[in-house]
C-alpha positions in Angstrom: 43.7 -78.8 -48.2 42.3 -81.7 -50.5 43.3 -82.1 -54.7 40.5 -81.2 -56.2 39.5 -83.6 -59.1 36.7 -84.7 -61.9 33.8 -87.2 -60.8 32.6 -89.9 -63.5 29.8 -91.6 -62.7 28.3 -93.6 -65.3 26.4 -90.6 -67.8 28.0 -88.0 -66.1 30.9 -86.4 -65.8 31.8 -83.5 -62.9 34.5 -81.7 -63.7 36.1 -77.5 -62.4 34.6 -74.6 -63.7 37.4 -73.5 -66.6 36.0 -70.0 -68.2 34.6 -71.2 -71.6 31.7 -72.4 -69.0 30.7 -69.4 -69.0 28.3 -68.7 -71.7 26.6 -72.3 -70.7 26.3 -71.0 -66.7 25.1 -68.1 -68.1 21.7 -69.5 -70.4 21.3 -71.7 -67.2 20.4 -69.1 -64.7 19.4 -66.6 -66.9 16.5 -69.2 -67.2 13.2 -68.2 -64.8 12.0 -72.1 -65.3 15.8 -73.3 -63.7 16.1 -70.9 -60.9 12.6 -70.7 -59.3 13.2 -72.3 -56.5 16.3 -70.7 -56.3 15.4 -66.3 -55.9 12.8 -67.3 -58.0 13.9 -65.5 -61.0 16.4 -65.2 -63.8 20.2 -63.8 -63.3 21.3 -61.2 -65.5 24.6 -62.1 -67.7 26.5 -59.3 -65.5 24.9 -61.7 -62.5 25.7 -64.5 -63.3 29.5 -63.8 -63.5 29.5 -62.1 -60.7 28.6 -65.5 -59.5 30.7 -67.3 -62.1 33.7 -66.0 -60.6 33.0 -66.4 -56.4 31.6 -70.4 -57.7 36.2 -70.8 -59.6 37.3 -68.1 -56.2 35.8 -71.2 -54.0 38.2 -73.9 -55.6 41.4 -71.1 -55.5 40.5 -70.7 -51.3 38.5 -73.8 -49.6 39.4 -77.0 -52.0 36.6 -77.4 -53.3 33.5 -75.5 -54.8 31.0 -77.1 -57.6 31.9 -78.8 -61.3 30.3 -78.3 -64.4 28.6 -81.8 -65.1 28.2 -82.5 -68.1 26.9 -85.7 -70.1 29.4 -88.1 -70.6 28.9 -89.2 -73.6 28.6 -85.9 -75.8 30.5 -83.6 -73.5 27.6 -81.8 -73.4 26.6 -78.9 -70.4 24.0 -80.4 -67.9 24.1 -78.1 -65.0 26.5 -77.3 -62.0 26.9 -79.6 -58.5 30.0 -79.6 -55.9 29.7 -77.7 -52.3 30.3 -74.2 -52.0 31.0 -71.9 -48.6 28.1 -69.1 -48.5 28.8 -67.3 -45.6 24.8 -67.2 -45.3 22.5 -65.3 -43.2 20.0 -67.7 -42.0 18.8 -69.8 -37.9 20.7 -72.1 -37.0 23.3 -71.1 -38.8 25.9 -73.6 -40.6 28.9 -71.5 -41.1 31.9 -73.9 -41.6 29.5 -76.9 -43.2 29.7 -77.4 -46.9 26.3 -76.5 -48.2 25.7 -79.2 -51.2 23.9 -78.0 -54.1 23.5 -78.4 -57.9 20.9 -76.8 -60.4 20.6 -78.5 -64.1 19.3 -77.7 -67.3 15.8 -78.9 -68.3 16.6 -81.1 -71.4 18.2 -83.0 -68.1 15.9 -83.0 -65.4 13.7 -85.5 -65.0 15.5 -88.8 -65.6 17.7 -89.8 -62.3 21.1 -87.6 -63.1 20.8 -85.5 -60.4 20.5 -88.6 -58.0 23.3 -90.3 -59.8 26.0 -87.4 -59.8 24.1 -85.5 -55.9 26.1 -89.3 -55.0 29.0 -89.3 -56.2 30.0 -86.4 -55.0 28.4 -86.8 -51.3 31.0 -89.8 -51.8 34.2 -87.6 -53.0 33.5 -85.8 -49.8 33.2 -88.5 -47.4 36.0 -90.8 -49.8 38.4 -88.0 -50.6 37.9 -84.4 -48.5 37.5 -86.0 -45.4 34.2 -83.6 -45.2 32.3 -85.7 -41.5 29.1 -83.4 -41.8 27.5 -81.6 -45.1 24.0 -78.9 -45.2 21.5 -78.3 -48.8 18.9 -75.8 -48.3 15.6 -76.1 -49.7 12.6 -74.6 -50.8 9.5 -77.0 -49.4 8.1 -76.7 -53.2 10.8 -78.2 -54.7 10.2 -81.8 -54.6 12.4 -82.8 -56.9 14.9 -82.1 -54.9 14.1 -82.6 -52.2 13.1 -86.5 -53.2 17.1 -86.3 -54.2 18.1 -85.5 -50.7 16.4 -87.9 -48.4 17.4 -90.4 -51.0 21.6 -89.5 -51.0 20.8 -89.6 -46.8 19.8 -85.8 -46.0 17.5 -85.7 -43.1 15.7 -82.3 -42.1 17.4 -80.1 -39.1 14.9 -77.2 -39.3 12.2 -75.7 -40.8 13.4 -71.9 -41.3 13.2 -68.6 -43.5 16.1 -67.4 -45.7 15.4 -63.7 -47.6 12.0 -64.3 -46.5 11.3 -67.5 -48.4 10.6 -70.6 -46.6 13.3 -72.9 -46.3 13.9 -76.2 -45.4 17.7 -77.1 -43.6 18.6 -80.8 -44.2 21.5 -82.0 -42.8 23.9 -85.7 -43.5 
């Protein structure tokens, strides 16, 4: 298990989530536009709380997880990014391989921040955590995330389904 650390990029700070982040997470996950490629609908506050506990618990158990992403200058909440282990019921299985994920608030989208923060977290995964490989799953219609993944070195491994929806599995 690696010691978690903050990551700073030119425009962002990725830090471990704290309890005070919950309202920002809940607002992000409640937004149907944000969630359109991640389950298709916004989450309730209760669902968000369970997810938030899951995210914070991964740091405790696995030594990695999702970071809260803040604007480096204003400290405003921008989203979340990092790695998780969801034990997904998907074929082909990638259980045991860290899964990269990222979500940005609408105001933070379209500014190149996702590529910046994903590049930084992937460097951390190799340099600090020693991950031999990582994966991510993306809805085929999510062109923005597909572009980020490809820019950061992910390559398509399989086309599959997850929860009945077409899904692309990428590997780095």
